[in-house]
C-alpha positions as CSV (number, residue, x, y, z in Angstrom):
1,X,0.0,0.0,0.0
2,X,1.5,3.4,-1.1
3,X,1.3,6.0,1.7
4,X,2.0,9.7,1.3
5,X,4.1,11.8,3.7
6,X,2.7,14.6,5.9
7,X,0.7,17.1,3.9
8,X,-0.1,19.5,6.8
9,X,2.9,21.8,6.1
10,X,0.9,24.3,4.0
11,X,-1.2,25.0,7.0
12,X,1.9,26.1,8.8
13,X,2.8,28.8,6.2
14,X,2.6,32.4,7.4
15,X,-0.3,34.6,6.4
16,X,-2.9,33.6,3.7
17,X,-1.7,30.8,1.4
18,X,-3.0,28.4,-1.3
19,X,-1.2,25.7,-3.2
20,X,-1.9,22.8,-5.6
21,X,0.4,20.0,-6.4
22,X,0.7,16.6,-8.1
23,X,3.2,13.8,-7.6
24,X,3.7,10.8,-9.8
25,X,5.3,7.5,-8.8
26,X,6.7,5.4,-11.6
27,X,7.8,2.1,-10.2
28,X,9.5,-0.9,-11.9
29,X,8.8,-4.1,-9.9
30,X,9.8,-7.5,-11.3
31,X,10.8,-10.9,-9.8
32,X,10.5,-14.6,-10.0
33,X,7.8,-17.0,-9.0
34,X,8.8,-20.0,-6.9
35,X,8.7,-22.2,-10.0
36,X,11.4,-20.0,-11.5
37,X,9.2,-18.1,-14.0
38,X,10.1,-14.5,-14.6
39,X,7.5,-12.0,-13.4
40,X,7.6,-8.8,-15.5
41,X,6.9,-5.3,-14.3
42,X,3.7,-5.5,-12.3
43,X,3.4,-2.0,-10.8
44,X,1.5,0.7,-12.5
45,X,2.2,4.4,-12.3
46,X,0.4,6.2,-9.4
47,X,-0.7,9.8,-9.2
48,X,-1.1,11.9,-6.0
49,X,-3.0,15.2,-6.4
50,X,-3.3,17.5,-3.4
51,X,-4.4,21.0,-2.6
52,X,-4.4,23.3,0.4
53,X,-5.9,26.6,1.5
54,X,-4.9,28.4,4.7
55,X,-6.5,31.6,5.9
56,X,-5.1,33.7,8.8
57,X,-8.4,35.1,10.0
58,X,-7.0,37.0,13.0
59,X,-3.7,37.3,14.8
60,X,-4.7,34.3,17.0
61,X,-6.9,32.1,14.7
62,X,-6.2,30.4,11.4
63,X,-8.3,28.0,9.3
64,X,-7.2,25.4,6.8
65,X,-8.8,23.1,4.2
66,X,-6.5,20.3,2.9
67,X,-7.2,17.6,0.2
68,X,-4.9,14.6,-0.4
69,X,-4.9,10.9,-1.3
70,X,-3.2,9.4,1.7
71,X,-3.1,5.7,0.7
72,X,-3.4,3.7,-2.5
73,X,-2.3,0.9,-4.7
74,X,-2.2,0.2,-8.5
75,X,-0.8,-3.1,-9.7
76,X,-1.3,-5.3,-12.7
77,X,0.4,-8.6,-13.4
78,X,0.8,-10.1,-16.8
79,X,-2.0,-12.4,-18.0
80,X,0.6,-15.1,-19.0
81,X,-0.3,-18.5,-17.6
82,X,1.6,-19.1,-14.4
83,X,1.8,-18.0,-10.7
84,X,0.0,-14.7,-11.2
85,X,-2.0,-15.1,-14.5
86,X,-4.5,-17.5,-16.0
87,X,-3.7,-16.8,-19.7
88,X,-6.7,-14.5,-19.9
89,X,-6.2,-12.1,-17.0
90,X,-3.5,-11.2,-14.5
91,X,-3.8,-10.5,-10.8
92,X,-4.6,-6.9,-10.2
93,X,-5.4,-4.4,-7.5
94,X,-6.6,-0.8,-7.5
95,X,-7.2,1.1,-4.3
96,X,-8.1,4.8,-3.9
97,X,-8.5,6.9,-0.8
98,X,-9.4,10.6,-0.5
99,X,-9.0,12.9,2.6
100,X,-10.5,16.3,3.2
101,X,-9.3,17.9,6.4
102,X,-10.7,21.0,8.0
103,X,-8.3,22.5,10.5
104,X,-8.6,25.3,13.1
105,X,-5.4,26.7,14.6
106,X,-4.9,28.8,17.7
107,X,-1.8,30.9,18.0
108,X,-1.5,32.2,21.6
109,X,1.8,33.8,20.8
110,X,3.8,34.4,17.5
111,X,5.8,31.3,18.3
112,X,3.1,28.7,19.0
113,X,0.4,27.2,16.9
114,X,-2.0,24.6,18.3
115,X,-4.4,23.0,15.8
116,X,-7.0,20.3,15.3
117,X,-9.9,19.3,13.2
118,X,-12.0,16.6,11.5
119,X,-10.9,14.5,8.6
120,X,-13.4,13.2,6.0
121,X,-12.2,10.1,4.2
122,X,-13.4,7.9,1.3
123,X,-12.1,4.4,0.4
124,X,-12.8,2.1,-2.5
125,X,-11.0,-0.8,-4.2
126,X,-11.0,-3.7,-6.6
127,X,-8.9,-6.8,-6.4
128,X,-8.6,-9.8,-8.8
129,X,-6.6,-12.9,-8.0
130,X,-5.4,-15.0,-11.0
131,X,-2.9,-17.9,-11.3
132,X,-1.5,-20.9,-9.5
133,X,-0.2,-18.9,-6.6
134,X,-3.7,-18.6,-5.3
135,X,-4.7,-22.3,-5.8
136,X,-8.5,-22.7,-5.7
137,X,-8.9,-18.9,-5.2
138,X,-7.7,-18.2,-8.7
139,X,-10.6,-16.4,-10.3
140,X,-11.6,-14.6,-7.2
141,X,-12.7,-11.0,-7.5
142,X,-13.7,-8.5,-4.8
143,X,-15.4,-5.1,-5.3
144,X,-15.1,-2.8,-2.3
145,X,-17.6,-0.1,-3.0
146,X,-16.8,3.5,-2.0
147,X,-17.4,4.2,1.7
148,X,-17.0,7.4,3.7
149,X,-16.1,7.9,7.4
150,X,-14.7,10.5,9.7
151,X,-11.5,10.8,11.8
152,X,-9.5,13.6,13.2
153,X,-6.1,15.2,13.5
154,X,-4.3,17.3,16.1
155,X,-0.9,18.8,16.6
156,X,1.3,21.7,17.7
157,X,4.0,23.7,16.1
158,X,6.7,26.1,17.4
159,X,8.7,28.6,15.4
160,X,11.5,31.2,15.8
161,X,11.3,33.2,12.6
162,X,14.6,35.0,13.2
163,X,16.5,31.8,12.7
164,X,14.0,30.1,10.3
165,X,13.3,27.5,12.9
166,X,10.0,25.5,12.7
167,X,9.1,22.3,14.5
168,X,5.7,20.5,14.4
169,X,4.2,17.2,15.5
170,X,0.9,16.0,14.1
171,X,-1.2,13.0,15.0
172,X,-3.8,11.6,12.6
173,X,-6.4,9.1,14.0
174,X,-7.3,5.8,12.5
175,X,-10.5,5.8,10.5
176,X,-12.9,2.8,10.5
177,X,-14.9,1.9,7.4
178,X,-17.6,-0.7,6.9
179,X,-17.5,-1.3,3.2
180,X,-20.3,-2.8,1.1
181,X,-18.5,-5.7,-0.6
182,X,-19.3,-8.1,-3.5
183,X,-17.1,-11.3,-3.8
184,X,-17.1,-13.5,-6.8
185,X,-15.3,-16.9,-7.0
186,X,-14.0,-18.3,-10.3
187,X,-15.4,-21.9,-10.0
188,X,-18.7,-21.4,-11.8
189,X,-18.5,-17.6,-11.3
190,X,-20.3,-17.9,-7.9
191,X,-21.2,-14.5,-6.6
192,X,-21.7,-14.3,-2.9
193,X,-24.3,-11.9,-1.6
194,X,-23.1,-8.5,-0.5
195,X,-21.5,-8.3,2.9
196,X,-19.6,-5.7,4.9
197,X,-15.8,-5.7,5.1
198,X,-14.1,-3.7,7.9
199,X,-11.1,-1.6,6.9
200,X,-9.4,0.6,9.4
201,X,-6.9,3.0,7.8
202,X,-4.1,3.4,10.3
203,X,-3.2,6.1,12.8
204,X,0.0,8.0,12.2
205,X,2.4,10.6,13.7
206,X,4.5,13.1,11.7
207,X,7.4,15.2,13.1
208,X,8.7,18.0,10.9
209,X,11.7,20.2,11.6
210,X,13.6,22.9,9.9
211,X,16.2,25.5,10.9
212,X,18.6,27.9,9.3
213,X,22.2,26.6,9.4
214,X,23.9,29.4,7.4
215,X,23.0,32.5,5.4
216,X,20.2,31.5,2.9
217,X,20.6,27.8,3.8
218,X,18.1,25.6,5.6
219,X,18.3,22.0,7.0
220,X,15.0,20.1,7.2
221,X,13.8,16.7,8.4
222,X,10.6,14.6,8.6
223,X,10.0,11.5,10.7
224,X,6.8,9.5,10.2
225,X,5.3,6.5,12.0
226,X,2.3,4.6,10.6
227,X,0.5,1.9,12.6
228,X,0.3,-0.9,10.1
229,X,1.0,-3.9,12.3
230,X,-2.6,-4.5,13.1
231,X,-3.9,-3.7,9.6
232,X,-5.9,-6.5,7.8
233,X,-8.5,-6.7,5.1
234,X,-10.6,-9.9,5.8
235,X,-13.5,-10.3,3.4
236,X,-16.1,-12.6,4.8
237,X,-16.3,-15.3,2.1
238,X,-12.6,-15.4,1.1
239,X,-11.8,-15.9,4.8
240,X,-14.4,-18.6,5.1
241,X,-13.0,-20.4,2.0
242,X,-9.3,-20.1,2.9
243,X,-8.9,-19.0,6.5
244,X,-6.7,-16.1,5.3
245,X,-6.8,-12.3,5.0
246,X,-6.8,-10.7,1.6
247,X,-4.2,-8.1,2.8
248,X,-2.3,-7.8,6.1
249,X,0.9,-6.3,7.5
250,X,3.2,-7.5,10.2
251,X,5.1,-4.4,11.2
252,X,4.7,-0.7,11.8
253,X,6.2,1.6,9.1
254,X,8.9,4.1,10.0
255,X,10.3,6.6,7.5
256,X,12.6,9.6,7.6
257,X,13.7,12.3,5.2
258,X,16.6,14.7,5.8
259,X,17.9,17.4,3.5
260,X,19.1,20.9,2.8
261,X,17.7,23.8,0.9
262,X,19.5,26.9,-0.3
263,X,18.4,30.2,-1.8
264,X,20.6,30.9,-4.8
265,X,19.3,34.4,-5.6
266,X,16.1,36.4,-5.4
267,X,14.2,34.1,-7.9
268,X,15.8,30.6,-7.6
269,X,16.4,28.1,-4.8
270,X,17.3,24.4,-4.7
271,X,17.2,21.4,-2.4
272,X,18.6,17.9,-1.9
273,X,17.4,15.1,0.3
274,X,17.8,11.5,1.3
275,X,15.1,9.2,2.6
276,X,14.5,5.9,4.3
277,X,11.4,3.8,4.7
278,X,11.2,0.6,6.7
279,X,8.2,-0.9,5.0
280,X,5.6,-2.8,6.9
281,X,7.1,-6.3,7.2
282,X,8.4,-9.1,5.1
283,X,7.0,-11.5,3.6
284,X,4.5,-9.2,1.9
285,X,1.3,-9.5,0.0
286,X,1.6,-10.3,-3.8
287,X,-0.4,-7.1,-4.4
288,X,2.6,-5.0,-3.4
289,X,5.7,-7.1,-3.3
290,X,8.3,-4.6,-2.0
291,X,9.6,-3.7,1.5
292,X,10.4,-0.1,2.1
293,X,13.1,1.9,0.2
294,X,16.0,4.3,0.2
295,X,15.7,7.5,-1.8
296,X,17.6,10.5,-3.0
297,X,15.9,13.7,-4.3
298,X,16.6,17.0,-6.0
299,X,14.3,19.9,-6.3
300,X,14.2,23.5,-7.6
301,X,11.9,26.5,-7.0
302,X,11.4,29.5,-9.2
303,X,9.8,32.6,-7.6
304,X,8.8,35.2,-10.2
305,X,7.6,37.5,-7.3
306,X,7.8,37.3,-3.6
307,X,4.2,36.1,-3.2
308,X,4.2,33.0,-5.5
309,X,6.4,30.2,-6.7
310,X,6.6,27.1,-9.0
311,X,8.4,24.1,-7.6
312,X,9.5,20.9,-9.2
313,X,11.5,17.8,-8.1
314,X,12.5,14.3,-8.8
315,X,13.4,11.3,-6.6
316,X,15.0,8.0,-7.2
317,X,13.9,5.1,-5.0
318,X,15.8,1.9,-4.3
319,X,12.9,-0.5,-3.4
320,X,13.5,-3.1,-0.8
321,X,13.7,-6.8,-1.7
322,X,10.6,-8.8,-0.6
323,X,9.2,-12.3,-0.5
324,X,5.6,-12.5,-1.8
325,X,3.3,-14.7,0.1
326,X,-0.3,-16.0,-0.2
327,X,-1.7,-17.3,3.0
328,X,1.2,-19.1,4.6
329,X,2.9,-20.0,1.3
330,X,5.8,-18.1,-0.2
331,X,5.2,-17.8,-3.9
332,X,7.8,-15.4,-5.3
333,X,10.9,-13.3,-4.8
334,X,11.1,-9.6,-5.9
335,X,14.6,-8.1,-5.9
336,X,16.6,-5.2,-7.3
337,X,13.6,-3.0,-8.1
338,X,13.4,0.8,-8.3
339,X,11.0,3.7,-8.8
340,X,11.1,7.3,-10.0
341,X,9.1,10.0,-8.5
342,X,8.2,13.4,-10.0
343,X,6.5,16.4,-8.3
344,X,5.1,19.8,-9.4
345,X,3.7,22.4,-7.0
346,X,2.4,26.0,-7.4
347,X,2.0,28.2,-4.3
348,X,0.5,31.6,-3.8
349,X,0.4,34.0,-0.8
350,X,-2.4,36.6,-0.7
């Protein structure tokens, strides 16, 4: 499951501010099934749009509206007959989530910002299992219809503008969904009656920090924890037929990014960063057969005027090797994979 980093930082901008951005992840994930067959690239490109509006209503109160897609998946195996295909179709997954966060901030002094608010979230997905890796479950389809639910976030930030220091910690709650679900099994195309599948998107904590380290130079860091180790998707009829979950994770996810940014002149600035992600355990589901990553990134920003900018960046990810498992059986090894990430952002202060 792909998860985005903290997107609350626009709310911590000074004054009134609006931005829109899009990120693209272009992964290349290949491997071998346990019978030695080559598994060609099974990961599709994934797009993350986001937008934010922050209004400083008074000296002490601010309001924010943030949109993002916090989690998702998009994979498609080849239809070739084998572990993950039946000569007609290949195993596939598509998951989409949307978050809309309304935030109220209170600034008792110019240094402190305490904020909280509700989060509205939607989830939907489709999964198809094909191939010998799934034994009698080959031919299984599940349609998770779109469901909405509410959670919340809260946090605090501290700043010292004179040295460009900002620090923030943000907690996002788990959100529980009861999703209307249709399951279809391949043998005779038996469709089970609709049932509810519980999905709880995980709670998370983000810590963000930046400070000036020299004239026109900043150091920045982000640390993120996501509570994946109790996450499981357990459709009623699949579980009854196999005793297994459709998706589950064994470990919490930890990630960190550190970097430096430098203002080159009145219009241009640049940044460089390195990142690490632990993943959420290994072996992993066949629907996302990688475990964490290391990354390096470069970015540039052009500011035609003081109140707006255009920012672009690129990242290279070394994806972690992983063993793919169905139920309790290891069915493939995925090694030496990578991804490219691209981002574009436009920001405006008013």
